[in-house]
C-alpha positions as a printed Julia matrix, in Angstrom:
370×3 Matrix{Float64}:
 -28.67  24.2    85.2
 -25.85  25.72   83.13
 -27.79  28.98   82.82
 -28.36  29.08   86.58
 -24.68  28.35   87.15
 -23.71  31.22   84.87
 -26.01  33.64   86.69
 -24.71  32.48   90.06
 -21.09  33.05   89.09
 -21.77  36.34   87.34
 -23.45  37.82   90.41
 -21.29  36.22   93.1
 -17.98  36.99   91.42
 -18.85  40.63   90.97
 -20.73  41.19   94.21
 -18.12  39.45   96.32
 -15.12  40.97   94.61
 -15.48  44.51   95.85
 -15.65  46.93   98.75
 -17.15  50.27   99.71
 -15.42  52.45   97.12
 -17.06  53.9    94.06
 -15.59  52.63   90.8
 -14.06  55.86   89.55
 -12.12  54.6    86.59
 -14.01  53.58   83.47
 -11.8   50.5    83.18
 -13.04  49.32   86.58
 -16.66  49.63   85.48
 -15.84  47.81   82.26
 -14.17  44.99   84.21
 -16.67  44.79   87.08
 -20.01  46.22   85.9
 -22.19  44.35   88.41
 -19.68  44.93   91.18
 -19.66  48.67   90.62
 -23.45  48.78   90.7
 -23.42  46.79   93.94
 -20.83  49.1    95.5
 -23.04  52.06   94.58
 -25.92  50.31   96.31
 -23.74  49.47   99.3
 -22.87  53.13   99.82
 -26.48  54.21   99.45
 -28.13  51.47  101.51
 -25.69  49.15  103.37
 -28.5   47.66  105.44
 -30.32  46.2   102.44
 -27.04  44.78  101.11
 -26.3   43.05  104.42
 -29.8   41.54  104.41
 -29.31  40.3   100.85
 -25.98  38.73  101.78
 -27.43  37.12  104.9
 -30.4   35.68  102.99
 -28.13  34.27  100.28
 -25.9   32.65  102.9
 -28.88  31.17  104.71
 -30.3   29.66  101.51
 -26.94  28.05  100.75
 -26.3   26.65  104.26
 -23.37  28.99  104.85
 -24.54  30.0   108.34
 -23.87  28.19  111.6
 -27.2   26.66  112.58
 -26.93  24.04  115.32
 -29.91  22.58  117.17
 -29.14  23.35  120.79
 -31.9   21.02  121.95
 -29.54  18.24  120.91
 -26.95  19.48  123.38
 -25.65  16.67  125.51
 -26.27  17.36  129.19
 -23.93  14.5   130.11
 -21.07  16.01  128.13
 -21.8   19.45  129.58
 -21.69  18.15  133.13
 -18.5   16.21  132.48
 -16.74  19.19  130.9
 -17.81  21.5   133.69
 -15.62  19.44  135.96
 -12.54  19.71  133.73
 -12.81  23.08  132.07
 -10.27  24.2   129.51
  -7.59  25.11  131.99
  -9.11  28.58  132.07
  -7.94  29.19  128.5
 -10.32  31.54  126.68
 -11.85  30.68  123.32
 -12.15  32.91  120.24
 -14.63  32.2   117.44
 -14.63  33.44  113.83
 -17.67  33.25  111.55
 -18.03  32.38  107.89
 -19.26  34.12  104.74
 -22.6   35.87  105.15
 -22.68  35.22  108.89
 -21.94  37.57  111.78
 -20.87  37.42  115.41
 -24.05  39.4   116.08
 -26.33  36.66  114.67
 -28.15  34.3   117.01
 -26.33  31.24  115.64
 -22.85  32.52  116.41
 -23.9   34.03  119.74
 -25.51  30.73  120.74
 -22.59  28.52  119.78
 -20.11  30.82  121.53
 -22.18  30.77  124.72
 -22.58  27.0   124.54
 -18.83  26.42  124.24
 -18.29  28.62  127.27
 -20.83  26.55  129.19
 -19.22  23.3   128.08
 -15.9   24.55  129.41
 -17.26  25.41  132.82
 -17.79  29.09  132.15
 -14.48  29.79  130.41
 -14.34  33.14  128.65
 -15.48  32.76  125.04
 -15.98  35.49  122.47
 -16.72  35.81  118.76
 -14.52  38.47  117.18
 -16.19  40.35  114.32
 -14.48  42.4   111.63
 -17.18  45.06  111.91
 -18.75  46.87  114.83
 -22.37  45.99  114.0
 -24.28  43.11  112.44
 -24.58  45.08  109.22
 -20.9   46.04  109.01
 -19.68  42.6   110.09
 -21.79  40.88  107.42
 -20.75  43.25  104.65
 -17.08  43.07  105.63
 -17.2   39.3   105.1
 -17.39  40.18  101.4
 -16.02  43.66  100.92
 -13.0   43.66  103.28
 -10.03  41.7   101.98
  -8.25  38.94  103.92
  -5.2   40.97  104.92
  -7.35  43.85  106.17
  -9.67  41.44  108.0
  -6.7   39.87  109.78
  -5.48  43.27  110.95
  -8.9   44.13  112.38
  -9.01  40.74  114.09
  -5.5   41.2   115.52
  -6.32  44.64  116.87
  -9.45  43.34  118.6
  -7.53  40.39  120.07
  -4.83  42.67  121.49
  -7.37  45.08  122.95
  -9.08  42.3   124.96
  -7.24  41.77  128.3
  -8.8   38.31  128.67
  -6.78  37.12  125.65
  -3.41  38.53  126.7
  -1.9   35.14  127.58
  -3.15  33.28  124.51
  -6.36  31.52  123.52
  -7.99  28.58  121.79
  -9.62  29.36  118.43
 -12.42  27.84  116.36
 -13.36  29.05  112.91
 -16.17  28.23  110.51
 -15.73  28.26  106.72
 -13.85  31.42  105.63
 -13.57  32.52  109.27
 -10.68  30.07  109.34
  -8.84  32.23  106.84
  -8.96  35.07  109.37
  -7.6   32.89  112.19
  -5.05  31.22  109.91
  -3.92  34.65  108.71
  -3.6   35.86  112.29
  -1.47  32.82  113.16
   0.79  33.32  110.14
   1.18  37.09  110.38
   1.0   37.71  114.15
   0.28  34.89  116.61
   0.93  37.23  119.53
  -0.81  36.56  121.83
  -0.63  32.99  120.52
  -3.36  30.65  119.39
  -2.76  27.52  121.45
  -5.19  25.15  119.69
  -6.89  25.95  116.39
  -9.97  23.98  115.29
 -10.71  24.72  111.63
 -14.25  23.6   110.72
 -14.65  23.36  106.93
 -12.03  26.01  106.31
 -11.27  27.31  102.83
  -7.66  26.62  103.74
  -6.36  25.58  100.33
  -8.57  28.03   98.46
 -11.6   27.73   96.21
 -10.72  26.22   92.86
 -13.86  25.79   90.77
 -17.21  27.25   89.86
 -20.23  25.33   91.22
 -21.25  22.39   89.0
 -18.36  23.0    86.61
 -15.23  21.05   85.73
 -13.61  22.73   82.72
 -10.98  21.32   80.41
  -7.37  21.58   81.48
  -6.12  22.74   78.09
  -7.34  25.78   76.23
  -9.34  24.82   73.16
 -10.74  27.88   71.43
 -12.24  25.77   68.63
 -14.56  23.88   71.0
 -14.82  25.87   74.25
 -17.33  24.8    76.9
 -19.53  26.87   79.18
 -17.35  25.8    82.1
 -14.26  27.04   80.29
 -15.98  30.4    79.9
 -17.03  30.54   83.55
 -13.59  29.68   84.89
 -12.0   32.3    82.65
 -14.43  34.96   83.86
 -13.94  33.95   87.52
 -10.17  34.23   87.3
 -10.32  37.49   85.37
 -12.61  38.94   88.03
 -10.42  37.73   90.89
  -6.93  38.33   89.55
  -6.87  42.12   89.39
  -5.4   44.63   91.82
  -8.86  46.08   92.4
 -10.41  42.72   93.28
  -7.56  41.64   95.52
  -7.63  44.93   97.37
 -11.37  45.05   97.9
 -12.61  41.48   98.22
 -12.31  38.58  100.63
 -13.46  35.84   98.24
 -11.16  36.99   95.44
  -8.23  36.58   97.83
  -8.69  32.81   98.2
  -9.65  32.05   94.6
  -7.0   29.53   93.53
  -7.41  28.51   89.91
  -5.76  25.05   89.77
  -4.85  25.09   86.09
  -1.13  25.33   85.32
  -1.78  28.07   82.78
  -3.26  30.29   85.53
  -0.71  29.61   88.26
   1.6   32.55   87.38
  -1.38  34.92   87.56
  -2.39  33.47   90.92
   1.2   33.9    92.14
   1.22  37.53   91.02
  -2.14  38.6    92.45
  -3.47  36.15   95.02
  -3.24  37.04   98.71
  -3.55  33.33   99.47
  -0.43  32.72   97.38
   1.53  35.06   99.64
   0.18  33.39  102.8
   1.14  29.97  101.4
   4.6   31.21  100.36
   3.63  30.32   96.78
   3.83  33.89   95.53
   6.48  35.85   93.74
   9.26  37.15   95.95
  10.53  34.12   97.8
   9.72  32.5   101.13
   8.69  34.63  104.1
  10.25  32.77  107.04
   8.2   34.78  109.55
   5.08  32.93  108.42
   6.71  29.62  109.33
   8.06  30.91  112.62
   4.65  32.16  113.69
   2.98  28.92  112.61
   5.28  27.01  114.99
   3.97  29.01  117.98
   0.63  27.12  117.89
   0.54  23.84  119.81
  -2.2   22.02  117.92
  -4.15  22.27  114.67
  -7.41  20.39  114.07
  -8.56  20.23  110.44
 -12.25  19.24  110.14
 -13.6   17.97  106.79
 -17.26  17.81  105.7
 -17.46  14.6   103.64
 -20.28  15.91  101.42
 -19.15  19.51  101.23
 -20.69  21.19   98.21
 -19.51  24.71   99.0
 -15.73  24.26   99.08
 -13.92  22.67   96.12
 -11.96  20.63   96.52
 -13.33  19.64   99.91
 -10.03  17.88  100.56
  -8.53  21.35  100.81
 -10.13  21.6   104.25
  -7.33  19.22  105.25
  -4.74  20.7   102.86
  -5.24  18.46   99.85
  -5.08  20.19   96.46
  -5.86  19.58   92.76
  -3.07  17.93   90.82
  -1.87  20.65   88.4
  -1.35  17.96   85.75
  -5.02  16.9    85.9
  -6.71  19.3    88.33
 -10.36  18.43   87.8
  -9.94  14.68   87.93
  -7.22  14.1    90.53
  -6.82  15.55   94.02
  -3.44  15.27   95.7
  -3.38  14.25   99.37
  -1.68  16.86  101.53
   1.51  14.76  101.73
   1.96  15.16   97.97
   1.31  18.9    97.75
   4.19  21.36   97.28
   3.24  23.28  100.43
   3.67  20.08  102.45
   6.68  18.57  100.68
   8.55  21.87  100.64
   7.17  22.94  104.04
   6.31  26.33  102.57
   4.57  27.78  105.63
   5.18  25.21  108.38
   2.56  22.54  107.7
   5.05  19.68  107.45
   6.99  20.83  110.51
   3.71  20.78  112.44
   2.94  17.31  111.08
   6.36  15.97  112.09
   5.86  17.41  115.57
   2.5   15.65  115.94
   0.58  18.93  115.99
  -1.84  18.22  113.11
  -5.08  16.39  113.91
  -7.77  15.39  111.41
 -11.51  15.03  111.96
 -14.5   14.64  109.65
 -18.27  14.33  109.73
 -20.92  13.02  107.34
 -22.69  16.05  105.92
 -22.54  19.17  103.8
 -20.77  22.44  104.55
 -21.18  23.39  108.24
 -23.93  20.79  108.69
 -22.24  19.21  111.71
 -24.26  18.01  114.68
 -24.17  19.18  118.26
 -22.55  15.87  119.16
 -19.79  16.58  116.61
 -19.14  20.01  118.08
 -19.14  18.82  121.67
 -16.78  16.0   120.75
 -14.23  18.4   119.25
 -14.45  20.73  122.23
 -14.03  17.91  124.72
 -11.2   16.26  122.8
  -9.11  19.32  121.94
 -10.02  22.25  124.2
  -9.77  20.34  127.48
  -6.54  18.39  126.91
């Protein structure tokens, strides 16, 4: 299991932390040898890379895959009578998925039907299935948000605002749009299993909190390699997953502050508080944070509702959102939203994105029609 875990991290960290640019400097190839080989392959044959990414995501339940035969006709008929006030809906997909895949196309169409034919669209960060899939790895968060914002503003149907629903890391795109733009505004945001508070651990690993070079563990090695791969200018510029890597150990926090795009979005970074992020956050009327109770993809899963590892004992204690610095200090507007009654919390029994049709319909009926 440890050997498999090491291989998983070694490949994922280097494949995910890159983009379509040849590694020209020898130091880049020394730092990211697998990444550079993958980027070479991406330039030569992007189609095969997108297929590999899609297959990996499918094997690890990272794709939206809802059984539409479970769709509730009663709910559909009831919602057809209420609609969503004509408010359009925007969807954002997760890692390895694409707006051009059947799963995302089906769920977008179904939500439109539930809302009596309201306009609903999935906004990709690429112009084809291949490009959209690859960009979920090789286009960083900031760049992805700008593509998303441009596509929102070029769609006349969204000019007066919209509802939004994201899946997994698609929520980072919507959240980034809210923080950096929110014009036209997101009225209600449903975040389904979002990597909102970042990813803080390697699968199956809980390393020690203090460096012990006399008796290091495999997990200590893996965490060190993950952070080294993520916290470089090259990785942050060319990777989506590197951007939300949030090593919870106190010893790594200064490096996260220096490099992490997520740190800047959370107003945790170096350079002080960006008040614009808080002002834009306040423009959204309602936030719905959905937790998967058995989530094995996002750690800590409590981060889907803004919990975070306790920096004093990160791998044994998770702070509830009310005890996190971003809530107590209201770093980006989360506490202001809470005080205004804008934050809602939902959960379901299951792994990452393994919600049922009944779950989905319930969220749509409860939050997109009120």
